[in-house]
N, C-alpha and C positions, 0 to 999 in steps of 0.2 A: 649486457649485463655479464657478469663474472662466471666462470665453470661451478666457483664455488655456489653461488647464488640461484644459477640455472639448476644444479643438483639439488638443492633443497627445495625448489620448488617440483621437481621431479618427484622428489621423496613425499613431498605434503601430498600431490595429487596420487600418488600411490596408497597412502594412508587413507584418504579419503573416499577412494574407490573400494578399498577393502572395508572400510567403515559401511559403506553404503550396501554393499553385496552382504556384508553381516548383517544389518537392519533389516533386508529384504529375506534373507532365510530367515531370521527371528521371527518376523510376522507371519510367514509362512507356517512356521511349525506353531506359534500361536492360533493362528487360523486353525489349525488341523485340532490342536487340543480343545479349542473351543466347541468346534464341531463334535469332537468325541465327548466332552460333557453331556451337550445335548442329547446325543444319542444315549447314553448312560441313564439321563434323568427321561427320556420319554420310555426307555425301558422299564424304569421304575415304575413310572405312573400305568404302564400295561400291565406291569405285576401287583399293581394296588399299592406300591409303596411310595409315600412321599419322597421327594430327594431331599428334603429337609430334614427328614426323620430317618435317614439310612443309618445313621449309626444305632441309633436305638433298635430299628430293626434287624441287625446284624448282631448286636446283643442280646437280642430275645430268640434268634435263629441259634445263637451261640449255644444258649440255655436249653434250648431243646435239643440240640445235637448231644450236649452231654449227658442229658436224662436218658435221651434214646440208650447212646452207648452204654450208660450203667445198668440199664433195664435188660439190652442184649447180652451183656457180661453176666450179670444174675442171672439169667436164664440159661445161658450155657453152662455156667456152674453149678445149676440144679440140674440140667441134662446130664451132665458129665456124672455128678452123684447117683443119679438113678441107673447109669450105665456101669459104673463101678461093680457092682455084686456079679454082673454077668462077664464082666472082663475077668474076675478073680479066679473064677470058673474056669477059664480055658486055660491058665497056668499050668 
């Protein structure tokens, strides 16, 4: 076999080995991701949220959060208004 052909074969073998290692690494990452999905799904079920309804549950929680913050802001504004007369007397 000529040196050129031998080099081509060596290069092809290296490429194959690299591809094999890449596939193995990606399979490991896929397996880890699948395990993570199972863990998140189990946690959702544990918290009473159907995994396939997670988007709806998140939107509902965001709405509740926004309403709670708005209420809190209103209450702070009201408290500041009630404190204003006392702060003016201190000046």
